[in-house]
Each structure stands twice: as structure tokens, then as C-alpha cells.
Steps between C-alpha positions, in 0.01 A plus 500: 500500500311830529172320430576249775556777754174669397313169522637421847416852621146467369456165674628639830276805472198281424577278798532803728168646381325163537622460859399856579146430379441139601752432774435433867690797640294760692520766228378292207169556327387149592547550874353852489188374322474217753518746790229718346275198443544382860420847632185513285385159619561594863301821450206308349509252788498779759203669333305175501491476122663160503649235723868454426 
């Protein structure tokens, strides 16, 4: 029974960490990286270094 509780806790923790990293909420690493990439592309387009 103790092993089952530890296993379920580990699964829940893993799910939480995965959603924190790869989820669609505004604070996730995926959305933050997307915002940084968009800002970089907009900066390049404004400088004339590309046409996005």
C-alpha cells in the first residue's frame, strides 16, 4: 500500500512538472520561449534583416 501511494505521488508530480514545462498556460517554458522567439523575429523584421 505504501508503494502504491509513493507511485501515485510520483505520477502526479511528474504530470505537474510536465504541464509546467510544456503546457499552454502563460507561465510555462513553452509559451515563454515562443514569446521570446516572436520578439526576436519582430526585431529582425524592424531592422530590415528579414521579412516576416
